[in-house]
N, C-alpha and C positions, 0 to 999 in steps of 0.2 A: 505493499500500500504506499509506504514512504517512498519507494523507488518510483511507483506511478506518479506521485505527487511532483517528486523533482523532474520527472521527464515531462510533465504537463507545464511546470513553471519554466523549464528551460525553452521549451515551444514557443510559449507566451513572450519570453524574453527576447527570442530570436525575431518573433514576429513582429515586436514592437521596434527593435533594432532595424529591421528591413524598411518599416514604413518611415523611419526617421530618415533613412538612405535615399528615398524617392525623390526624384527631381522635382523642385518646385517650377510651376511654369509663371514666369513674370507676365505682368499685365503691361502693355504696350499702348502708349498713347502718342500724340502728336501735337506741338504747338507749331504755329506758322504765323509769318509774318509778310504782308502783301506790299509790294512798293512798285510803283508805276516808273516806267523807263521811258524818256523822251526820246524817240527815234527820229532821225532826219528824213522821214518818209511819211506821205499820208497814202501810201498806196494799200490795196486789200492783200495782206500777207498770209499765205497759205503754206509756204515751206519755211521749214525751220530744221536747223541741225546743231544741236548744242554740243560745243566742244569742251568747256570748262563753266564754272559757275558765272564767270566774268566775261565769256566770249561766245560767241555763236553766229551762225550763217543764217540769212533770211532771205526770201524770195517772196513775188508776188507779180501784182498788175503793173502795167505801164513800164515793163522792162526791168523791173527791181529785182536787184541781187547784190547783197551786201555781207561783208563780215563786220559784226559789231564787236567792239571792245569796250568795256566799262574801264575808265580810268578815272578815279577817284569820283567826281561829280559829273563828269563829261561823258560823252558818247562820241567815239570815233567810228567812222564808215567809209569803205571805199566801194563805190557801186559801179554798175556797168554803164556803158554809153552805147548809143547807136541801136538800142533795141526796145525803144520806147513802144513799139506796137506789140511786143512779145508779153505774155502772161505765164510767168514762171511758177508754176503750181508746186514744184517739190525741188529740194536742195539736199545734198548729202555730202558733209565735210567730214575728212578724215583728221585734219589738224587745223592749224592757223594759215596754211598755205593752200592746201589742195581740196578742192571741191568740184561738184559736177550738178548741173541743174538742167531741167527739162522745162520746155515750153509746149503749152496746150493750144488747140486751135483747130484751124482746117489742116495744118499741118505740125509735125512734131520735129523738135530740134532738142539734141542733147549737147551742152557746151561744157567742156571740163577746162580748169586751170590749175597748174601746179605751183604758181607764184602770185596767187592772191589778184587776179585781173590783170596782172601785166601782160599775160598772153593768154589768149582762148582758143580752144582748138574744139571744131564741131566733129564729135566722135560718133554721132548718129543723126541721121534724119530720114523722114519719111513722108513724102508729099502725096501719097495715095489718097484717093477720095474717101472720104469717111474716117480717116485715121485720126485717134484720139488717145494718146497715152496719159495716163493718170497720175502714176505714182512709180516710186523705185525705193529699194532698200539694199543696203550692204551690210555683209560680215566680213571684215578685212578686204581681201582682194575681190570676194564674190558677191555679184550684183544681180537682183531680177528687177524688170520693170513691167507693170501691167498696163495694158490699153484695154480699150472697148473691143468686144469681139466684131471680126472684120469678115464678111463673106463666108459667114458660118463656121469662123475657126476662132477659138481663143487666141488672143493676141498677148503673148508673154515673150519678152526679151530676156537674154542671159549674157553676162559678162563675166569673165575669170580674170581679167588684168585691171582691176580698179576702175572700171567703166571705159577704159581706152578703146575698146571696140565690143561690138555687140552683135548677136545673132539671134533670130527668131528660134524658139522651140517648136520643133515639128508637130503638126497637127496628130500624128498618129501615137504621140507620147501624151497627148492632152485630152480631157474629157470633152465632149459635144457640149456648146454652150446651150442654155435653155432662155430662149428668146434673145432678147437684145442685152445680153447680160454682159456687163463690163463693171469697171469702178466708178467710184466717185472721185473727183479730183478736188477733194475737201480739204485735206490736211497731209496728204502723203503718206498716210499711215495706214492704208488698207493692204500693204506688202509688209512683212515681217519674217526675218530670218533669225535663229536661233540656234546654235551649235549644229549648223547644216541642215535643219529642218526648214523649209519654206511654206508659209502659210499666206494665202491670199483671201480676203474677204471680199464678196462680190455683191453688186445690187442692180436695180434696173431691168433685170430679167424677169422671167416668169417667177422666180422665187430665188433669194439669196443663198449664196454656197460659200462653204470653204474649199478652196482649191489649194491642194498641198501636195508635197513631194517630200518623202522621208529623206534623210541624210544617206547618201550612198545609193540611192535608188534612181532610177531614170525616168520611170513612169508617174504620173500624176493621177489624183484620186479628187473626186468632188463629193462632198458630204453637205446635205440640206441645212440651213441655219434657221432656227425658228423665229427669224425677225420679220418685221414688216415686209410686204411685197408690193411693187409697183413701179411705175416708171421713175420716180424720184425716192422710192423707198428701198431699204435693205440695210446692208452691213457697210459703214463708214469708215470703220478703223478697227484694227486688232492688235493685240499684243500678246507674247507667251513670256510668262517669266522662267520658263524651263521648257523641255520637251513635251511635257504632259500638262501643264497648267497654263491655261489661256482665258483671255475675254475679249468678247467681240461687241462693239456698241455701233449705234446708228439710229434707225427711225426714218424719219422724213423732214427735209429742210422746208417744205410747206407747210408743216403743222409741227411746230417746235415743242408745242406744250404737250402733245400727244405721249404719254408715257407706257402705253402696252407695247409689248415685243420689240424692246428697244436694246436690251441688253441680255446676253447669256454667257455663261462660262463651262469650261470642260476640264476634267480633271485626267483624261485619257487621251491626251494627243489630238483631241477633236473628232474623234470616232462618234462621241455623243456629246450633246449640248444641252444645258440646263437652263431653261429661260427663267429669268427674274421676275416676281411680280411687280405689277406696274405700281404698287404702293411703295416699293423699296429702292426705286431707280430714279435716275433724273429723266427728264425729257430727252428729245433729240440731242445726241453729242456727236461732234464731227471728229474727235480726235480723242485717241486714249494713250497713255504712256504708263511706263512700269520702271521704278527705280530699284535695282537690287541692293544697293547700300541701305537706302532708307525702308525697302521692303513696302512699297506702297503704290497704289495706282492712281494716277490723276486722269480726270476728264473734264474736257472743255467743249463748250458750243455756244449757241445763239443766246441761250436763256442762263447761262451760269457756269460755275467752276465746283466740282467735287472731288473727293478721295475717298479711297478704300484700301483697307489693309488687305482683304482677301478678294476683291473685285465681287462680291456679293452683297455686303452690306455699304450703302453709300452715305457720306457725310456732306453736307454742303459748305462750301467754304464762302461762296459769294453768288449773288443774283445777278451780278454784273454780266452782261452778255456782250457778244462781239468778239469773242476770242476763238479762234478757227483751230490753231494748232498749239501743240505744247510739248515739251520734252525735258528730261533731266539732266542736270550736271552731277556734281558729288553730292551736295546737300540743298540744292536749289532747283525748282523747276522754271522753265521759262515759258511765257505765253505769248502768241502773237495774233493778230487779227485785223479787224476792220480799221480803215483809214490810219494803218500805221500803229495801231494799239500794241503795247508791248508792257509786260509787267513780269516780277520776279517774285517768286513765292519760296522764301526760306523757311525750311522744316527742321524741328528738332525733334528727336525721336527720344521718348521718356520712358524708360524701364521703372517699374515698380512692384 
């Protein structure tokens, strides 16, 4: 009997010790500070590529493309000349010297610089009737550009040399488009590459889809997305935090306050998407970005700015609209939009 009591006491002691050794989950919250940045431009800015918390590339209407540097209280920018008729809807910068921009309209043209506008090279152009390239993205040297479907074929371009040359991906490797499927040239973020996985969010077709290719594979797959469907509706922006977890956002720019079927998330690499309830998401948003360092999502659009830790529960930051694109530096987010609007959000991650 005594041995039995000793055994029970020993088990209870070990159980209590093990409970004490269990890891405690820290509660994480964020504090943020928004400050406006006065840019030397009144263009509609849709392209943004953040190099650091104090420098980024922008692009937009009226041939606007510039590298922005914050120097104390001043802003310095170098812009393009002789391109006033062009609308540069997307830009990608690798550093403070090298960047590529794309123009939309009746034709498309890609321009690249390696010395911050001292020299510009035309690295791709297409004057075919109906061509419209919406966005591009890079992971190191590898790049993908998305255009609207043309002549019954998805229009996807590929580069392996930092955008210096491009080739169309063969139609036999691509899914067949559903209706007038394409992208929205709203923020340059409906193309996302992470760890070699390519994910493209479409809209304007019969229904929106995820068009994707796994790392190391040659053929592409398409998965329906549970977002709004229609000529101006669908997926506007997508981001993956890793190969498995991602969030897609959109809606309709003609009805920015409609909140049903505007945001969904995946935890299995895009095979299955879970639609968020209309009560817990913002309205139409044209851009979503993710910060690995802060572990936070940010979404912007015509009616406001929101953030989320997990892409599921969204918290409003501001109801100020007119921001079209966003991106992260190390500890800051940069926003750009209508009439040269630009803001900086400094986040502080708090663990308790």
